[in-house]
DRENDO-1510 file (C-alpha; in Angstrom, 1 decimal, always signed):
<recs>
REC; n; res; u; v; w
REC; 1; MET; +12.4; +80.6; +16.7 .
REC; 2; LEU; +15.8; +79.9; +15.1 .
REC; 3; ASP; +14.4; +77.2; +12.9 .
REC; 4; ALA; +11.9; +79.6; +11.4 .
REC; 5; VAL; +14.6; +82.3; +10.9 .
REC; 6; CYS; +16.9; +79.8; +9.2 .
REC; 7; HIS; +14.1; +78.6; +6.9 .
REC; 8; ASN; +13.3; +82.2; +5.9 .
REC; 9; THR; +17.0; +82.8; +5.3 .
REC; 10; LYS; +17.3; +79.8; +3.0 .
REC; 11; LEU; +14.5; +81.1; +0.9 .
REC; 12; PHE; +16.3; +84.5; +0.7 .
REC; 13; ILE; +19.6; +82.7; -0.3 .
REC; 14; ASP; +17.9; +80.6; -3.0 .
REC; 15; ASN; +16.5; +83.8; -4.6 .
REC; 16; MET; +19.6; +86.0; -4.3 .
REC; 17; PRO; +22.5; +85.2; -6.7 .
REC; 18; LYS; +25.7; +84.2; -4.9 .
REC; 19; LYS; +27.7; +86.6; -7.0 .
REC; 20; GLN; +25.6; +89.5; -5.7 .
REC; 21; ARG; +26.0; +88.4; -2.1 .
REC; 22; LYS; +29.8; +88.0; -2.6 .
REC; 23; ASN; +29.9; +91.7; -3.5 .
REC; 24; TYR; +29.1; +92.3; +0.1 .
REC; 25; GLY; +31.3; +89.5; +1.4 .
REC; 26; GLN; +28.1; +88.0; +2.7 .
REC; 27; PHE; +28.2; +84.3; +3.9 .
REC; 28; PHE; +25.4; +83.1; +6.1 .
REC; 29; THR; +25.9; +81.3; +9.4 .
REC; 30; SER; +24.4; +77.8; +9.7 .
REC; 31; LYS; +21.9; +77.1; +12.4 .
REC; 32; GLU; +24.2; +74.7; +14.2 .
REC; 33; THR; +27.1; +77.2; +14.2 .
REC; 34; ALA; +24.8; +80.0; +15.4 .
REC; 35; ARG; +23.6; +77.9; +18.3 .
REC; 36; PHE; +27.1; +76.8; +19.2 .
REC; 37; MET; +28.3; +80.5; +19.2 .
REC; 38; ALA; +25.4; +81.5; +21.4 .
REC; 39; SER; +26.3; +78.8; +23.8 .
REC; 40; MET; +29.8; +80.2; +24.4 .
REC; 41; PHE; +28.5; +83.3; +26.3 .
REC; 42; ASN; +28.1; +83.7; +30.0 .
REC; 43; ILE; +24.8; +85.5; +30.1 .
REC; 44; PRO; +24.8; +88.3; +32.8 .
REC; 45; LYS; +21.4; +87.2; +34.2 .
REC; 46; GLU; +21.6; +89.4; +37.3 .
REC; 47; ARG; +21.5; +92.7; +35.3 .
REC; 48; ASN; +18.3; +94.6; +34.7 .
REC; 49; ASP; +19.4; +95.5; +31.2 .
REC; 50; ILE; +21.6; +93.5; +28.7 .
REC; 51; TYR; +23.0; +95.3; +25.7 .
REC; 52; ILE; +23.7; +93.1; +22.6 .
REC; 53; LEU; +25.4; +94.1; +19.3 .
REC; 54; ASP; +25.3; +92.2; +16.0 .
REC; 55; PRO; +27.4; +94.4; +13.7 .
REC; 56; GLY; +26.8; +92.4; +10.5 .
REC; 57; ALA; +23.4; +91.1; +11.2 .
REC; 58; GLY; +22.3; +89.8; +7.8 .
REC; 59; SER; +19.0; +88.0; +8.3 .
REC; 60; GLY; +19.5; +87.9; +12.1 .
REC; 61; VAL; +20.5; +84.2; +12.5 .
REC; 62; LEU; +23.1; +84.9; +15.1 .
REC; 63; SER; +21.0; +87.5; +17.0 .
REC; 64; VAL; +18.1; +85.1; +17.1 .
REC; 65; ALA; +20.3; +82.2; +18.2 .
REC; 66; LEU; +21.5; +84.3; +21.2 .
REC; 67; LEU; +17.9; +85.5; +21.9 .
REC; 68; GLU; +16.6; +82.0; +21.8 .
REC; 69; ARG; +19.2; +80.9; +24.4 .
REC; 70; ILE; +18.3; +83.8; +26.6 .
REC; 71; ALA; +14.7; +82.8; +26.4 .
REC; 72; ASN; +15.4; +79.2; +27.1 .
REC; 73; GLU; +17.2; +80.1; +30.3 .
REC; 74; GLY; +14.4; +82.3; +31.5 .
REC; 75; VAL; +16.4; +85.5; +31.7 .
REC; 76; LYS; +14.1; +88.3; +33.0 .
REC; 77; SER; +16.5; +91.2; +32.0 .
REC; 78; LYS; +15.4; +93.7; +29.4 .
REC; 79; ILE; +17.3; +92.9; +26.2 .
REC; 80; HIS; +18.5; +95.8; +24.1 .
REC; 81; LEU; +19.6; +94.5; +20.7 .
REC; 82; CYS; +21.4; +96.7; +18.1 .
REC; 83; CYS; +21.8; +95.3; +14.6 .
REC; 84; TYR; +23.9; +96.9; +11.8 .
REC; 85; GLU; +23.0; +95.9; +8.3 .
REC; 86; ASN; +23.5; +98.0; +5.2 .
REC; 87; ASP; +22.4; +95.6; +2.5 .
REC; 88; ALA; +19.0; +97.0; +1.5 .
REC; 89; ASN; +18.0; +93.6; +0.0 .
REC; 90; ILE; +17.9; +91.9; +3.4 .
REC; 91; LEU; +16.6; +94.6; +5.7 .
REC; 92; GLU; +12.9; +93.5; +5.4 .
REC; 93; LEU; +13.8; +89.9; +6.2 .
REC; 94; LEU; +15.9; +91.0; +9.2 .
REC; 95; ARG; +13.1; +93.1; +10.6 .
REC; 96; SER; +10.6; +90.3; +10.0 .
REC; 97; ASN; +12.8; +87.7; +11.8 .
REC; 98; LEU; +13.3; +90.0; +14.8 .
REC; 99; ASN; +9.6; +90.7; +15.0 .
REC; 100; LEU; +9.0; +87.0; +15.0 .
REC; 101; VAL; +11.0; +86.8; +18.3 .
REC; 102; LYS; +9.5; +90.0; +19.7 .
REC; 103; ASP; +5.9; +88.8; +19.0 .
REC; 104; LYS; +6.5; +85.5; +20.8 .
REC; 105; GLY; +6.7; +87.5; +24.0 .
REC; 106; VAL; +9.1; +85.0; +25.6 .
REC; 107; ILE; +11.7; +87.7; +26.3 .
REC; 108; ASN; +11.6; +91.4; +27.0 .
REC; 109; LEU; +13.1; +92.6; +23.8 .
REC; 110; GLU; +13.8; +96.0; +22.4 .
REC; 111; TYR; +15.7; +96.2; +19.1 .
REC; 112; THR; +17.0; +98.7; +16.6 .
REC; 113; ILE; +18.3; +98.2; +13.1 .
REC; 114; ASN; +21.0; +100.6; +11.8 .
REC; 115; SER; +21.1; +100.5; +8.0 .
REC; 116; THR; +24.3; +102.5; +7.9 .
REC; 117; ASN; +27.9; +101.4; +7.4 .
REC; 118; TYR; +29.0; +99.9; +10.7 .
REC; 119; ILE; +32.6; +101.2; +10.4 .
REC; 120; LEU; +31.9; +104.6; +9.0 .
REC; 121; SER; +29.0; +105.4; +11.2 .
REC; 122; GLN; +31.3; +105.4; +14.2 .
REC; 123; LYS; +34.2; +107.3; +12.6 .
REC; 124; ASP; +33.6; +110.3; +14.9 .
REC; 125; ASP; +34.0; +108.1; +17.9 .
REC; 126; PHE; +37.7; +107.9; +17.4 .
REC; 127; ASN; +38.6; +110.7; +15.0 .
REC; 128; GLU; +40.9; +112.2; +17.7 .
REC; 129; GLY; +42.9; +109.0; +17.6 .
REC; 130; LEU; +42.0; +105.3; +17.3 .
REC; 131; PHE; +39.2; +104.3; +19.6 .
REC; 132; LYS; +39.7; +107.1; +22.1 .
REC; 133; ASN; +36.0; +108.2; +22.6 .
REC; 134; GLU; +34.8; +106.6; +25.8 .
REC; 135; ASN; +31.3; +107.9; +25.3 .
REC; 136; ALA; +30.6; +105.7; +22.4 .
REC; 137; GLU; +27.9; +102.9; +22.7 .
REC; 138; LYS; +29.2; +99.9; +24.6 .
REC; 139; TYR; +27.7; +96.4; +24.8 .
REC; 140; ASP; +27.7; +93.5; +27.2 .
REC; 141; LEU; +27.6; +90.8; +24.5 .
REC; 142; ILE; +28.7; +91.0; +20.8 .
REC; 143; ILE; +28.1; +88.2; +18.4 .
REC; 144; GLY; +29.2; +88.4; +14.8 .
REC; 145; ASN; +29.9; +86.9; +11.4 .
REC; 146; PRO; +31.5; +89.9; +9.7 .
REC; 147; PRO; +31.7; +90.4; +6.0 .
REC; 148; TYR; +34.7; +88.6; +4.4 .
REC; 149; LEU; +35.7; +91.1; +1.7 .
REC; 150; LYS; +39.1; +92.5; +0.7 .
REC; 151; ILE; +39.0; +96.3; +0.2 .
REC; 152; SER; +41.5; +98.7; -1.2 .
REC; 153; LYS; +43.8; +100.7; +1.1 .
REC; 154; ASP; +42.1; +103.8; -0.1 .
REC; 155; ALA; +38.6; +102.6; +0.8 .
REC; 156; PRO; +36.8; +104.8; +3.4 .
REC; 157; GLU; +36.7; +102.0; +5.9 .
REC; 158; ALA; +40.5; +101.5; +5.6 .
REC; 159; GLN; +41.1; +105.2; +5.9 .
REC; 160; ALA; +39.0; +105.4; +9.0 .
REC; 161; MET; +41.0; +102.7; +10.7 .
REC; 162; GLN; +44.5; +103.3; +9.4 .
REC; 163; ALA; +46.1; +102.5; +12.8 .
REC; 164; ILE; +45.4; +98.8; +12.4 .
REC; 165; CYS; +45.6; +98.5; +8.6 .
REC; 166; TYR; +48.6; +97.4; +6.5 .
REC; 167; GLY; +48.1; +97.3; +2.7 .
REC; 168; ALA; +44.7; +96.4; +1.4 .
REC; 169; PRO; +42.8; +95.2; +4.4 .
REC; 170; ASN; +39.8; +92.8; +4.8 .
REC; 171; LEU; +36.6; +94.0; +6.3 .
REC; 172; TYR; +36.5; +91.0; +8.7 .
REC; 173; PHE; +39.3; +92.3; +10.9 .
REC; 174; LEU; +38.1; +95.9; +10.7 .
REC; 175; PHE; +34.7; +94.7; +12.0 .
REC; 176; SER; +36.5; +92.7; +14.7 .
REC; 177; ALA; +38.5; +95.7; +15.8 .
REC; 178; MET; +35.5; +98.0; +15.9 .
REC; 179; SER; +33.5; +95.4; +17.9 .
REC; 180; ILE; +36.4; +95.2; +20.5 .
REC; 181; PHE; +36.0; +99.0; +20.8 .
REC; 182; ASN; +32.3; +98.6; +21.3 .
REC; 183; LEU; +32.7; +96.0; +24.1 .
REC; 184; LYS; +32.1; +97.0; +27.7 .
REC; 185; MET; +34.7; +96.1; +30.4 .
REC; 186; SER; +34.2; +92.4; +31.2 .
REC; 187; GLY; +31.9; +92.2; +28.2 .
REC; 188; GLU; +32.1; +89.1; +25.9 .
REC; 189; MET; +32.5; +88.9; +22.1 .
REC; 190; VAL; +32.1; +85.8; +20.0 .
REC; 191; TYR; +33.0; +86.0; +16.3 .
REC; 192; ILE; +33.4; +83.5; +13.5 .
REC; 193; ILE; +36.3; +84.7; +11.3 .
REC; 194; PRO; +39.1; +83.3; +9.1 .
REC; 195; ARG; +42.2; +82.2; +11.0 .
REC; 196; SER; +44.5; +84.2; +8.7 .
REC; 197; TRP; +44.9; +87.0; +11.2 .
REC; 198; THR; +46.8; +84.7; +13.7 .
REC; 199; SER; +50.2; +85.2; +12.1 .
REC; 200; GLY; +52.2; +87.2; +9.6 .
REC; 201; PHE; +53.1; +90.9; +9.3 .
REC; 202; TYR; +50.0; +91.9; +7.4 .
REC; 203; PHE; +47.8; +91.5; +10.6 .
REC; 204; ALA; +50.4; +92.6; +13.1 .
REC; 205; ARG; +48.7; +95.9; +14.1 .
REC; 206; PHE; +45.3; +94.2; +14.4 .
REC; 207; ARG; +46.7; +91.4; +16.6 .
REC; 208; LYS; +48.5; +93.9; +18.8 .
REC; 209; TYR; +45.2; +95.9; +19.3 .
REC; 210; LEU; +43.2; +92.7; +20.0 .
REC; 211; LEU; +45.7; +91.3; +22.5 .
REC; 212; ASN; +46.1; +94.7; +24.3 .
REC; 213; GLU; +42.4; +95.3; +24.6 .
REC; 214; THR; +41.0; +91.8; +25.3 .
REC; 215; THR; +42.0; +88.4; +26.5 .
REC; 216; ILE; +41.3; +85.3; +24.5 .
REC; 217; ASP; +39.0; +83.0; +26.4 .
REC; 218; SER; +38.4; +80.2; +23.9 .
REC; 219; ILE; +38.8; +79.2; +20.3 .
REC; 220; HIS; +36.9; +76.6; +18.2 .
REC; 221; LEU; +38.5; +75.1; +15.1 .
REC; 222; PHE; +37.0; +73.1; +12.2 .
REC; 223; GLU; +38.7; +70.1; +10.7 .
REC; 224; SER; +37.0; +70.7; +7.4 .
REC; 225; ARG; +37.4; +73.9; +5.4 .
REC; 226; LYS; +34.3; +73.4; +3.3 .
REC; 227; ASP; +31.6; +72.4; +5.7 .
REC; 228; VAL; +31.4; +75.5; +7.9 .
REC; 229; PHE; +29.0; +77.7; +5.9 .
REC; 230; ASP; +26.1; +75.7; +4.4 .
REC; 231; ASP; +26.0; +75.6; +0.6 .
REC; 232; GLU; +28.5; +78.4; +0.3 .
REC; 233; ASN; +31.6; +76.5; -0.9 .
REC; 234; VAL; +33.9; +78.6; +1.4 .
REC; 235; LEU; +37.4; +77.1; +1.5 .
REC; 236; GLN; +38.9; +79.6; +3.9 .
REC; 237; GLU; +40.2; +78.2; +7.2 .
REC; 238; THR; +37.7; +79.4; +9.7 .
REC; 239; MET; +37.6; +79.7; +13.5 .
REC; 240; ILE; +35.2; +80.8; +16.2 .
REC; 241; ILE; +36.9; +83.0; +18.9 .
REC; 242; LYS; +35.6; +84.3; +22.2 .
REC; 243; LEU; +37.2; +87.4; +23.6 .
REC; 244; ILE; +36.6; +89.1; +27.0 .
REC; 245; LYS; +37.3; +92.8; +27.6 .
REC; 246; SER; +39.8; +92.1; +30.4 .
REC; 247; SER; +43.5; +92.0; +31.2 .
REC; 248; GLU; +43.3; +88.7; +33.1 .
REC; 249; LYS; +45.1; +86.0; +31.2 .
REC; 250; LYS; +43.8; +82.5; +31.9 .
REC; 251; ASP; +44.3; +79.1; +30.2 .
REC; 252; ILE; +42.6; +79.1; +26.8 .
REC; 253; MET; +40.1; +76.4; +25.9 .
REC; 254; ILE; +40.5; +75.1; +22.4 .
REC; 255; THR; +37.9; +72.9; +20.9 .
REC; 256; LYS; +37.6; +71.2; +17.5 .
REC; 257; SER; +34.9; +69.6; +15.4 .
REC; 258; GLN; +34.9; +68.0; +11.9 .
REC; 259; SER; +32.3; +70.5; +10.6 .
REC; 260; ASN; +29.3; +72.5; +11.6 .
REC; 261; ARG; +27.3; +69.3; +11.9 .
REC; 262; ASP; +29.0; +67.7; +14.8 .
REC; 263; PHE; +29.4; +70.2; +17.7 .
REC; 264; GLU; +28.4; +67.4; +20.0 .
REC; 265; ASN; +31.6; +65.4; +19.2 .
REC; 266; LEU; +34.2; +67.9; +20.2 .
REC; 267; THR; +37.8; +67.4; +21.1 .
REC; 268; SER; +39.0; +69.9; +23.7 .
REC; 269; ILE; +42.2; +70.9; +25.4 .
REC; 270; LYS; +43.1; +73.7; +27.9 .
REC; 271; VAL; +46.4; +75.4; +27.1 .
REC; 272; PRO; +48.4; +78.0; +29.1 .
REC; 273; TYR; +47.9; +81.5; +27.6 .
REC; 274; ASP; +51.6; +82.1; +26.9 .
REC; 275; ILE; +51.8; +78.9; +24.8 .
REC; 276; ILE; +49.0; +80.1; +22.6 .
REC; 277; VAL; +50.0; +83.8; +22.4 .
REC; 278; SER; +53.7; +84.4; +21.5 .
REC; 279; LYS; +55.3; +87.1; +23.6 .
REC; 280; THR; +57.8; +88.0; +20.8 .
REC; 281; ASN; +55.5; +88.5; +17.8 .
REC; 282; ASP; +51.9; +88.2; +19.0 .
REC; 283; TYR; +51.4; +85.2; +16.8 .
REC; 284; ILE; +48.5; +82.9; +17.9 .
REC; 285; TYR; +49.4; +79.2; +17.9 .
REC; 286; LEU; +46.4; +77.0; +17.4 .
REC; 287; VAL; +47.2; +73.8; +19.1 .
REC; 288; THR; +44.7; +71.0; +19.4 .
REC; 289; GLU; +46.7; +68.1; +21.0 .
REC; 290; LYS; +49.1; +67.7; +23.9 .
REC; 291; LYS; +51.9; +66.6; +21.6 .
REC; 292; GLU; +51.6; +70.0; +19.8 .
REC; 293; VAL; +51.8; +71.8; +23.1 .
REC; 294; GLU; +54.9; +69.9; +24.0 .
REC; 295; SER; +56.4; +70.7; +20.6 .
REC; 296; LEU; +55.9; +74.4; +21.1 .
REC; 297; LYS; +57.5; +74.3; +24.5 .
REC; 298; LYS; +60.6; +72.6; +23.1 .
REC; 299; ILE; +61.0; +74.9; +20.1 .
REC; 300; ASN; +60.4; +78.0; +22.2 .
REC; 301; LYS; +63.4; +77.2; +24.3 .
REC; 302; PHE; +65.6; +78.3; +21.3 .
REC; 303; ASP; +66.1; +82.1; +21.3 .
REC; 304; CYS; +67.7; +82.5; +17.8 .
REC; 305; THR; +66.0; +83.3; +14.5 .
REC; 306; LEU; +67.4; +83.4; +11.0 .
REC; 307; PRO; +67.8; +87.2; +11.0 .
REC; 308; LYS; +69.7; +87.0; +14.4 .
REC; 309; LEU; +72.1; +84.6; +12.7 .
REC; 310; GLY; +72.6; +87.0; +9.8 .
REC; 311; LEU; +70.4; +84.9; +7.5 .
REC; 312; LYS; +67.0; +85.6; +5.9 .
REC; 313; MET; +64.3; +83.6; +4.2 .
REC; 314; LYS; +63.3; +85.4; +1.0 .
REC; 315; THR; +60.7; +84.7; -1.7 .
REC; 316; GLY; +61.9; +83.7; -5.2 .
REC; 317; LEU; +62.6; +86.5; -7.7 .
REC; 318; VAL; +60.8; +85.6; -10.9 .
REC; 319; VAL; +57.0; +85.7; -11.6 .
REC; 320; ASP; +56.9; +83.6; -14.7 .
REC; 321; PHE; +54.0; +85.3; -16.6 .
REC; 322; ARG; +55.8; +88.6; -16.2 .
REC; 323; ALA; +59.0; +87.2; -17.7 .
REC; 324; ARG; +57.8; +84.9; -20.4 .
REC; 325; ASP; +60.0; +86.6; -23.1 .
REC; 326; MET; +63.1; +85.9; -20.9 .
REC; 327; ILE; +62.4; +82.3; -20.0 .
REC; 328; ARG; +64.0; +79.5; -22.1 .
REC; 329; ASP; +63.3; +75.8; -22.3 .
REC; 330; ARG; +66.9; +74.9; -23.0 .
REC; 331; PHE; +70.3; +76.4; -22.2 .
REC; 332; GLU; +71.6; +79.1; -24.6 .
REC; 333; GLU; +74.4; +81.6; -24.3 .
REC; 334; GLY; +73.8; +84.1; -21.5 .
REC; 335; ALA; +71.0; +82.1; -19.9 .
REC; 336; ILE; +71.2; +81.1; -16.2 .
REC; 337; PRO; +69.4; +78.3; -14.2 .
REC; 338; LEU; +65.8; +79.1; -13.1 .
REC; 339; PHE; +64.9; +77.0; -10.0 .
REC; 340; TYR; +61.3; +75.9; -9.4 .
REC; 341; SER; +59.6; +73.8; -6.8 .
REC; 342; LYS; +59.9; +70.9; -9.2 .
REC; 343; HIS; +63.7; +70.9; -8.7 .
REC; 344; ILE; +63.3; +70.1; -5.0 .
REC; 345; ARG; +63.5; +66.3; -4.9 .
REC; 346; ASP; +64.2; +64.1; -1.8 .
REC; 347; GLY; +66.0; +66.8; +0.1 .
REC; 348; LYS; +68.2; +68.1; -2.8 .
REC; 349; VAL; +68.0; +70.4; -5.7 .
REC; 350; VAL; +68.1; +68.5; -9.0 .
REC; 351; PHE; +69.0; +70.5; -12.1 .
REC; 352; PRO; +68.4; +70.2; -15.0 .
REC; 353; THR; +65.5; +67.8; -15.2 .
REC; 354; GLY; +65.0; +68.2; -18.9 .
REC; 355; GLU; +61.6; +69.9; -18.5 .
REC; 356; ASP; +60.6; +73.2; -20.1 .
REC; 357; ASN; +61.3; +76.7; -18.6 .
REC; 358; GLU; +64.5; +75.8; -16.7 .
REC; 359; TYR; +66.5; +78.8; -17.8 .
REC; 360; ILE; +66.1; +82.6; -17.9 .
REC; 361; GLU; +68.1; +85.0; -20.1 .
REC; 362; THR; +68.2; +88.4; -18.4 .
REC; 363; THR; +70.6; +91.1; -17.2 .
REC; 364; ARG; +67.9; +92.5; -14.9 .
REC; 365; SER; +69.5; +92.6; -11.4 .
REC; 366; GLY; +66.1; +91.9; -9.7 .
REC; 367; TYR; +65.9; +88.6; -11.5 .
REC; 368; ARG; +69.4; +87.4; -10.7 .
REC; 369; GLN; +71.1; +86.2; -7.5 .
REC; 370; LYS; +74.6; +85.1; -6.8 .
REC; 371; ASN; +75.3; +81.5; -7.3 .
REC; 372; SER; +75.8; +80.6; -3.7 .
REC; 373; ASN; +74.8; +78.1; -1.1 .
REC; 374; TYR; +71.0; +78.1; -0.4 .
REC; 375; LEU; +68.3; +76.1; +1.3 .
REC; 376; PHE; +65.3; +76.2; -0.9 .
REC; 377; VAL; +61.8; +75.7; +0.6 .
REC; 378; LYS; +58.6; +75.2; -1.4 .
REC; 379; ARG; +56.2; +78.1; -0.9 .
REC; 380; PHE; +53.1; +76.1; -1.8 .
REC; 381; THR; +52.0; +72.5; -1.0 .
REC; 382; SER; +48.6; +70.9; -1.3 .
REC; 383; LYS; +46.3; +70.5; +1.7 .
REC; 384; GLU; +46.6; +66.7; +1.4 .
REC; 385; GLU; +50.4; +66.5; +1.4 .
REC; 386; HIS; +52.0; +65.0; +4.4 .
REC; 387; ARG; +54.5; +67.8; +4.9 .
REC; 388; ARG; +54.1; +71.6; +4.9 .
REC; 389; LEU; +57.8; +72.3; +5.0 .
REC; 390; GLN; +59.5; +70.8; +2.0 .
REC; 391; SER; +63.1; +71.8; +1.5 .
REC; 392; GLY; +66.1; +71.1; -0.7 .
REC; 393; ILE; +69.8; +71.7; -0.3 .
REC; 394; TYR; +71.6; +73.6; -3.0 .
REC; 395; LEU; +75.3; +74.2; -3.0 .
REC; 396; LYS; +77.3; +76.5; -5.4 .
REC; 397; GLU; +79.5; +73.5; -6.2 .
REC; 398; PHE; +76.5; +71.7; -7.9 .
REC; 399; LEU; +76.7; +74.2; -10.8 .
REC; 400; PRO; +80.1; +75.8; -10.6 .
REC; 401; ASP; +80.1; +77.3; -14.1 .
REC; 402; TYR; +77.4; +79.9; -13.3 .
REC; 403; GLU; +78.1; +83.2; -11.6 .
REC; 404; TYR; +74.4; +83.8; -11.2 .
REC; 405; VAL; +71.2; +81.8; -10.8 .
REC; 406; SER; +67.5; +82.7; -10.4 .
REC; 407; THR; +64.5; +81.5; -8.5 .
REC; 408; GLN; +60.8; +81.3; -9.4 .
REC; 409; ASN; +58.5; +83.0; -6.9 .
REC; 410; LYS; +56.8; +79.8; -5.8 .
REC; 411; ILE; +59.9; +78.8; -3.8 .
REC; 412; ASN; +61.6; +80.5; -0.8 .
REC; 413; PHE; +65.3; +80.5; -0.2 .
REC; 414; ILE; +67.5; +81.2; +2.8 .
REC; 415; ASP; +70.0; +83.9; +1.9 .
REC; 416; GLY; +73.2; +84.8; +3.6 .
REC; 417; LEU; +74.9; +81.4; +3.4 .
REC; 418; LYS; +77.6; +82.5; +0.9 .
REC; 419; GLU; +80.5; +82.7; +3.3 .
REC; 420; LEU; +79.3; +79.9; +5.6 .
REC; 421; SER; +80.3; +76.3; +5.3 .
REC; 422; LYS; +78.0; +73.7; +3.8 .
REC; 423; CYS; +77.6; +72.3; +7.3 .
REC; 424; VAL; +75.3; +75.3; +8.0 .
REC; 425; VAL; +73.1; +74.4; +4.9 .
REC; 426; TYR; +72.9; +70.8; +6.0 .
REC; 427; GLY; +72.2; +71.9; +9.6 .
REC; 428; LEU; +69.3; +74.1; +8.5 .
REC; 429; PHE; +68.0; +71.2; +6.4 .
REC; 430; VAL; +67.9; +69.2; +9.7 .
REC; 431; VAL; +65.6; +71.9; +11.1 .
REC; 432; PHE; +63.3; +72.3; +8.2 .
REC; 433; ASN; +63.1; +68.6; +7.4 .
REC; 434; SER; +62.3; +67.5; +11.0 .
REC; 435; SER; +58.8; +66.4; +12.1 .
REC; 436; ILE; +58.7; +68.8; +15.0 .
REC; 437; TYR; +59.3; +71.9; +12.9 .
REC; 438; ASP; +56.8; +70.8; +10.3 .
REC; 439; MET; +54.3; +70.4; +13.1 .
REC; 440; TYR; +55.2; +73.8; +14.4 .
REC; 441; TYR; +54.5; +75.5; +11.1 .
REC; 442; ARG; +51.2; +73.7; +10.7 .
REC; 443; ILE; +50.2; +75.0; +14.2 .
REC; 444; LEU; +51.2; +78.5; +13.2 .
REC; 445; ASN; +49.7; +78.7; +9.8 .
REC; 446; GLY; +46.6; +76.9; +8.6 .
REC; 447; SER; +47.1; +77.7; +4.9 .
REC; 448; THR; +49.2; +75.8; +2.4 .
REC; 449; GLN; +51.6; +78.7; +1.8 .
REC; 450; VAL; +54.9; +78.9; +3.5 .
REC; 451; ASN; +55.3; +82.6; +4.5 .
REC; 452; SER; +58.9; +84.0; +4.6 .
REC; 453; THR; +57.9; +86.5; +7.4 .
REC; 454; GLU; +56.7; +83.7; +9.6 .
REC; 455; ILE; +59.8; +81.6; +8.9 .
REC; 456; ASN; +62.1; +84.5; +9.8 .
REC; 457; GLY; +60.3; +84.8; +13.2 .
REC; 458; MET; +60.6; +81.1; +14.0 .
REC; 459; PRO; +62.8; +80.1; +16.9 .
REC; 460; ILE; +65.8; +78.0; +15.8 .
REC; 461; PRO; +68.9; +76.6; +17.3 .
REC; 462; SER; +72.2; +78.6; +17.6 .
REC; 463; MET; +74.7; +78.7; +14.8 .
REC; 464; ASN; +77.0; +76.4; +16.9 .
REC; 465; ILE; +74.2; +73.7; +17.1 .
REC; 466; ILE; +73.2; +74.1; +13.5 .
REC; 467; GLU; +76.8; +73.4; +12.4 .
REC; 468; LYS; +77.1; +70.4; +14.7 .
REC; 469; MET; +73.8; +69.0; +13.2 .
REC; 470; GLY; +75.0; +69.7; +9.7 .
REC; 471; ARG; +78.2; +67.7; +10.3 .
REC; 472; GLN; +76.3; +64.8; +11.6 .
REC; 473; LEU; +73.9; +64.8; +8.6 .
REC; 474; LEU; +76.9; +65.0; +6.2 .
REC; 475; LYS; +78.4; +62.0; +7.9 .
REC; 476; SER; +75.2; +60.0; +7.7 .
REC; 477; ASP; +74.7; +60.7; +4.0 .
REC; 478; ASN; +70.9; +60.1; +4.7 .
REC; 479; LEU; +68.5; +63.0; +4.2 .
REC; 480; SER; +65.4; +61.2; +5.6 .
REC; 481; VAL; +63.0; +62.8; +8.1 .
REC; 482; VAL; +63.9; +60.0; +10.6 .
REC; 483; THR; +67.6; +60.9; +10.4 .
REC; 484; CYS; +66.8; +64.6; +10.8 .
REC; 485; ASP; +64.6; +63.9; +13.8 .
REC; 486; ASN; +67.2; +61.8; +15.5 .
REC; 487; ILE; +69.9; +64.5; +15.0 .
REC; 488; LEU; +67.7; +67.3; +16.2 .
REC; 489; ASN; +66.4; +65.4; +19.2 .
REC; 490; GLN; +70.0; +65.2; +20.5 .
REC; 491; PHE; +69.9; +69.0; +20.9 .
REC; 492; ILE; +66.3; +69.9; +21.5 .
REC; 493; TYR; +66.1; +68.0; +24.8 .
REC; 494; GLU; +69.3; +69.6; +26.2 .
</recs>
């Protein structure tokens, strides 16, 4: 059945411009991924009736994958399937595909298609407060590939779910939250979604809701970013997550495959719940190997953060294209150094390099910062680069003739080091240049961007340990990763 549905879907995709589908945030699930997602459910075979929801049904690929599995297992329950799909272009195909299953007669299927907006159609269910209406429809199994589409903070969907929104939200996590609401107690939900929600302030309210209402049962990760959705050229880091409407916290199964073509060649690891889910900030740590689990255990022993030490990671001040008239290629009277990622070289900040755009002439306070001690960290690295955390030491004494300097917004800097000795800067460099912290950040964030909010929430050693490490690094006069690892290891195993 699924083969036929996927064939019909491919014909639809071939005749529907990608640009038009992107307007809906519509990316179709591959046959292999759909079957894998369907396999993750525990089917409640003993029940007379099983209620299933597919809230962004598209052509019905996920629904049919689950129905096919139910049929193959000989389940005798009556299946009540509810599909939401408001793209008029695909409704006829969805209905045709579901009729294909129904007409086979291999399962006792009753289905409905709601062509309304999934979020807005349930607004009255929680208009007294988020998700308070217990009389709303609830389902045993929910399977979904929600639309991936950023909407404005004033969009009706965002307004309807303000309690979990911050800024301009993405439909995928609004769908996810609404599906959690639609899940029965002990019900199961399997979604394929980006992994961006797992950390950062932007998704904090959604994470809190998800973790309060459900327990994470299992997570599947993909090695490749581009081979998850067939022929779609999606480069977003993607994951499959299974949630259960329960408060019981068990070990989480994490599996991984290269792409959607090799689900038979999985790596897997079971990890304690409190290793995956941080108690301090609700971040989700996506570990895939035992060495990553051990790294998290070691780092989580530290109970300090940058803000607790009176420090803070901030984003560089200057967006170049907004300040072109102020940027200078060479020094001139009144200009100050403008630091870029290119100035971070082999652990130090090298200035000037003789390249263009190295100075800025401005009196605007928002573009200037005191010439002080800083640790600079690149905000962006390429996926292929060996390290995600790439930092450089900058001391005021490097450029003593300037009262102010400036930073381009593709670097981060640790602020608050002005009154502290340079041992602290070197000690922080040990942390950020170590292998274990680079691994930590890769586990935390799958993107190539280093987020200051996440860095500020990262457990780090105490100020006393940081100063001791800095003194050792200064004595060694060697900024290599090996040196930093050797120094940090003396304290991380205490």
